Every structure is written in C-alpha cells, then in structure tokens.
N, C-alpha and C positions, 0 to 999 in steps of 0.2 A: 276731737275727742269727746268721748259719750261716758258718763256715769249713768247709768238705767235708773236708780233709787233716786238720781238727785233732779234728773229731768222729770221723771214723775212728780218728784215735790214741786218744781216751778209749774208744770202744767197744772195741778193742783191749786196752787196760789192765783196763777192768771184766771183759772175760771170762778175763783172766790171774789176775784176783782169785778169780772162781768157781774157777778150778781149784787154787785155795791155798786159799783163806778160807770157812768156812762162812758164812751170812747172807746171798749173793749170789745164790741158786738162782734165784728168782723173778722177779730182772731179765733183761730181755732187749733190751739197748739197739741191737744191732744190727736187730733187727725194727722197733722203734718209730721208730729214724729212717728207713729206708728205706721205712716207712710213710707216712712224713711227706714224703720226696722224691718218693713215685710220686704222691702225692695234689698235689704242687707240679706235677710233671710231666704230671698230667691237668688242672689246671683252668686252664691256659691263662696261667699266670704264666710271666716272661720266663727263656728259657730260648736258647741257642744251636741253630739247625736248620737241618739241609742235608736237605733231602726228608724220609724217615722217621728220619735222624740227629738225637742232640741230645746237645748238654754244658751240665751245670750251670755255671752262675758259681760259680766259686771262693770268694767271699763275696756273699753276699744277704742281704736280709731284704723283705718285702713294702711295694711302694711306692717301693723303691731304683731307682736306674739299674742298667743291668743292668752290672757289673764282667766283667774278663777270665775267660777259662777256661784253666788250663793244663794240657797233655797230663797233667802226673803227678797233679794233682788227679781228671782223669776216671777213669784207670785204677785208681786206688786205689776210686773208687765203685764202678765196674764189677764191681772184683775182689768187694767185698761184695755185691754183686746177685746175681753167679754163686753165690755162698757161700750166700746166704741161700733160691737157686732150690734149691739140693741139699738145702738142712736142711730147708725148709717145702714142698717139692715144689708150689709156688705161682708158676703161669706168668706173673704180673703181673711178677715179680722177673726172670724171663729176657728179655721182652719191655722192659724198661727196660735189661737190659745188652746186650740185641743192638741196641738203639736207640744207644747209645753206641759200641758197636763199627763201626754202619753208618757214624757220622759221621767214624770216622778211616777209613772204608773210600772215601768218598767225597772224603775231604780229604788222603790220604797223602802224595802228593807234594809239598804244598803245608806239610808239614812239615817237609822238607829243606832248609836253608840252602844255596842254591846257591852261596854264596860259599865255604864252608868244608867242605861234607857233612854237618855237624853237624844235631840236631833244634832245632827253635825250641820254645822254653818254652811259649806261650800262645798264644791267640788273640783277638782284641778287635774291638769296631766301629770301624771308621773313621768319618770326618765323614760322609760318602757314603752308610754303611749297608753297606758292604762289610767283610767279613770280612778281616784282618791276622794274618798268623801273625810275632810277632815274639821278639826278645830271646833270649840264651845261657840255655841248657837246662842241668839239673845234670849233673854228670859222670856220677854213676850210678843216682840215684834212679829218672829214667825208665826207665831201661835195666830196671832191676830189677824194675818193675812190669810193663813188656812182657815179660819173661822169666815173670813168675808168671802171667799171663793166660794165655800158651803153654802154659805146665807144667799148670796146672788144666784145661783143655781136654782137652789130650792126656791127662791122668790120668781123668778122670772124665766128658768129654761128646767122645768120640774121632770121632763123627760130624760137629762142629762144624769146620769150617774156615775160618781167618782170615788169608789170604797179608799183609794189610792188616800186621796184628800183624807175622808174621816179615819182611816189606819193612823195618819200621822197626827192628826188631833190628839185622837185617843192616847199614844204615846206620848205627846207631847205632856198633856194634862196627867197623865200618870206617872211621869216625871216629876212635875212640879209639886205634885203630893207629897214628894219624899223631900222637898226644899221648905224654904223659908217664904217661897212665892206661890203658895198653893192660891191658886184665883178662888176658891171656894171659901178661904180664910180672909173675914174681913181685916183681921190684925196682921196679915201679911205684909213684908218688907217692898218697900219701895225697890223697883229694879233700877240700878244705877245707869243711869246716862239715857234712861227712856221717859217716857211721857208719866207724870205722876198720876194720871187716870188709867193707865195701860191694865192693871188688873181688874179693875172695872169693866173697862171695855171690853176686853175678853169675855169676862163674865157674862154681859150683858150679851153679846154675840152669840156666846154657846146656851143660852137660855133660848135665845130666838133659835137658835138650829134645833133645838127640842122639841120645840112645836111645829117645824116644819117637816122634821124628820122622826115622829114618834115611836114608827115603826122601823125603819130603815137604819138608823143609826144604834147598830147593832152593840159595840163597846160601850156606849154610852148608856145603855139600860143597865149595864153590871154592877154590882156592888162594889166595885172597885171606887165608883164615882157617886157614891151615895153617903 
C-alpha cells in the first residue's frame, strides 16, 4: 500500500535524522522509493496518462482499482524526482519529472475551477473513462509545491521552462487575493489544518521566484499582484 505524500514525509524525516543523528548514513530512502515508483511507471501498472504525461495515483497497491490523483501529491513527487536527478545525475529521474510536468501542461486550464478561479484538488476517472477534475484545493499546500518547483528549476535547471506551472501559480495567487488568505496580507487568516507559517512560506518563495524570473514571470508583473 502506497500513500505518495505520506512516503514523501517519511523520507524527509529520515533525511533530517541523517543530518542530526549518526547511524542513518547508509540509508537512502529517496532513491529506494523513487526507483520503486520508476519501476511501477515502466511496468505498465495503472497510472493516469495524457499522451506523454503521467500522474501516479495518490494511494495504490498492485491489483487495486485506480484511485484519484491530487495535484499536491503529484507536485511533491515531481519535486523528489528532480532532486534525485540533481543528486544522482540519472536521467530516468528527470524523465519521470518531465512526464509529471507534461501532464500538468496538457491539462493546465482544466485545473482552474471556472466557478471561482481556484484550483481543483484532484483528478479521477469518470464512469465513461473521462478525466474529472474535482473538489476544493488546499489553501496554501498546492501553491507552495508549485512555487517550490519553480524555485528549484530557476536555481538549478534554468534552461527548463514550465509556463504551465507559473500559470497555475498566478491563478492560485489571484484567487487567494479574493479571500481572507491573501499571501500579501500580513493580517490574513491561518489556513485550517495547515502549518501556521504556510502563508509566510508561500510569500517567501514567491519573492525568491520574482528574483529568479524578473522578465519571464509575466503575470506576476501585472497590476493584479501589486
């Protein structure tokens, strides 16, 4: 049984232990886990596919029915794959990262809820096999993941350009400005069920990205965000 976001959390926790406590040095949970995901991806097991794009189900085990795939889980997994490529210089990790981003590029408009401008939470298979984008997104979680990908690409892989990621960042920030969770408002409410510093984290990442992409981040230059 696999919960992609929970596994990511455990991996980050072990990596923190490795920095502080001796005895964990030989463990490499990120590589072990991503190799498992890569083999799953290559084996033809059930994943979401849009042409060359792929999303992993949030929760899965062999032989089980395909479960939903949430945007935040996919972004977290993509972040691990791009970090693994940087660490191990193995193109298989970059290939999976690009496939996850490709799915987002091919479906970017469908992630925006036309009723309120917020992002949808996830995608699932409908009764007729169609992809259904549905449910309410987290306040800051997905935004932070989007910003992290843009920051990593900007810092370490500046030749890569992913306008769909920036597009979703802009849509999310624009939506939040209509709510009590505006990242630019120091008096904004805390998002229920999220870290107390989530708004500040999102704002810090946003400011970093503005330095990385002074010319490329088109919507961030508009008066909408001033």
